[in-house]
C-alpha positions, -999 to +999 in steps of 0.1 A: +193-247-001+223-241-023+241-208-026+224-202-060+188-207-052+162-194-029+126-200-017+099-180-036+062-180-040+054-190-076+021-192-095+018-210-129-016-198-136-043-173-126-068-184-100-077-187-063-052-187-034-044-223-041-023-214-071+004-200-048+031-224-039+067-222-026+094-234-050+132-232-052+142-207-079+174-189-090+187-163-066+190-129-084+222-110-087+224-072-085+233-052-115+253-019-113+235+006-090+214-021-076+213-039-042+204-074-033+183-076-002+178-106+021+141-103+027+130-108+062+093-098+057+070-090+028+038-070+028+006-083+013-017-058-007-049-059-026-030-056-058-013-088-051-045-109-049-061-090-078-030-097-099-032-134-088-066-137-101-057-122-135-066-085-128-046-058-110-011-056-126-015-090-145-014-068-177+021-056-168+034-089-154+021-109-183+012-145-182+024-167-153+047-181-140+058-152-118+063-142-082+041-116-066+049-090-040+063-054-039+066-045-001+098-058+014+119-052+045+153-068+050+191-065+050+214-055+022+233-086+013+252-076-017+259-043-035+262-037-072+289-017-088+286+021-084+262+019-055+272+042-026+240+046-006+241+013+013+266-012+026+263-049+033+245-053+066+223-022+063+186-026+072+163-013+046+128-013+034+113-007+001+087-007-027+108-016-058+099-018-094+062-013-093+042-019-114+069-041-129+076-074-112+096-072-081+092-108-067+089-097-031+074-130-019+109-144-019+141-147+002+159-123-019+151-093-042+172-070-063+164-035-073+180+000-078+193+012-045+174+044-045+141+025-045+149+015-009+152+035+022+167+028+056+142+009+077+126+028+105+147+022+135+117+018+158+102-011+138+110-047+133+110-061+098+074-074+100+060-040+107+083-022+083+072-045+055+037-033+062+045+002+054+058+009+018+030+006-007+002+016+017+020+046+032+034+058-001-001+056-015-014+079+012+016+102+011+017+106-027-021+111-029-024+135-001+010+155-004+020+152-040-014+151-057-039+168-034-014+192-018-033+189+014-029+218+038-038+226+074-074+234+079-087+216+049-113+188+052-105+154+039-128+122+036-111+089+035-131+058+027-121+024+040-102+043+066-093+013+088-076-006+060-039-007+050-038+026+031-066+041+051-050+039+086-018+056+071-039+083+053-057+092+086-024+097+103-007+116+076-037+138+071-038+146+108+000+153+107-007+178+079-033+196+100-063+186+080-098+178+094-101+141+089-133+122+083-132+084+078-156+057+069-154+023+087-175-002+106-186+008+141-161-014+159-131+005+142-142+040+153-124+042+187-092+031+170-095+055+142-101+084+166-069+074+185-051+077+151-065+112+146-098+110+128-122+139+139-153+120+127-160+085+117-190+074+097-204+038+100-209+029+064-229+000+073-257+021+087-252+055+071-248+067+036-217+090+039-228+114+012-259+120+034-236+128+064-207+147+049-206+179+029-182+205+016-150+185+020-119+197+000-104+162-008-118+127-010-093+098-009-115+070-020-100+036-013-131+016-022-140+024-058-171+022-078-171-015-080-185-016-046-218+003-042-207+031-066-185+046-038-165+068-060-195+083-077-213+088-044-182+105-030-186+133-055-216+145-036-195+153-006-171+177-023-172+214-022-173+233-057-138+227-071-130+200-047-108+170-056-116+132-058-086+108-058-099+073-067-073+048-059-084+011-063-101+011-096-086+042-112-107+069-128-133+059-153-144+082-181-179+083-166-164+095-133-145+122-150-175+134-168-197+134-138-171+153-118-166+179-145-204+185-148-205+191-111-175+215-112-153+190-094-118+176-101-112+139-105-076+127-105-060+094-117-035+080-093-011+051-091+016+048-064+053+049-075+085+036-060+099+065-039+130+060-017+130+097-007+093+094+003+100+063+024+128+082+042+103+110+051+078+083+063+104+065+083+112+098+101+076+103+109+073+068+123+104+070+144+091+103+158+059+087+169+038+106+145+026+075+125+018+040+139+018+008+119-010-018+123-003-053+114-035-075+112-018-108+110+015-125+100+019-157+079+049-177+069+059-177+033+044-212+028+009-198+038+008-170+013-025-185+000-040-182+034-029-146+037-045-138+005-077-156+015-078-134+046-071-103+028-098-109+002-125-109+030-119-071+031-123-071+069-088-068+082-075-039+104-042-027+089-018-048+070-011-086+065+025-095+062+044-126+052+073-136+075+101-148+052+130-152+077+124-166+110 
């Protein structure tokens, strides 16, 4: 590999996992206030495979070719003019540019320095790359949107997934009573993470088992069994539903308003300060990171195929640098 190129996962068209392939592309250079990070690992998220298929953030990225990926952990390799936060050699992790293209499935990324944070000292790069999008989604939804406080009751659907397992731990950290939905095999693990109650969604309609919660963090959406709409039935009067994966439809807002409930739109944002707070919680042992499986960059398609099963515990990560 020459000094001017790098390996990156590229897709030339929308489609299945087979459209992802590794190519040599131009290595990016940092602009003023940016850093270039040598990526050691990149997280894989549902928005990645949705975008690959032509949904997700495809409307923002435009037509292929492009490189997917927003979660990265690595080492600062070059610093742009005016940047004082980091020096060459610093270990950082981040969630840059979202929803604009970041090109995280590659050996190098460039982005504004303040969209990164120092990597949690207790994590290797693989586990650090599993954190940004998922943990920031949970943090921004529960803290910045719901303003969750001690003693409140929160229902988290898909609690064993990437966002879900962070949301359980962060809600517990905030002192809330945590109720999650997951298949029966995940229940002992979720209780270890801090869930007070776990409902087996394969055998029980959660809206029949849960009432009077203050906040629902729905990580499933109405696309699957009208989960968001059903979740409205679990809220107390004036309670809040945050629907993450499919946004908030006009019908959902109308149904919520008719029942005296609040329904909030939500999309996660880059947040270096938030990642600094999350890193401190991880290093303090308050939050654990679960990695379901790791794939080399050349097997990004296999990583997507596994993720699309919807049956993973925690996060999938690409190992970019051996």
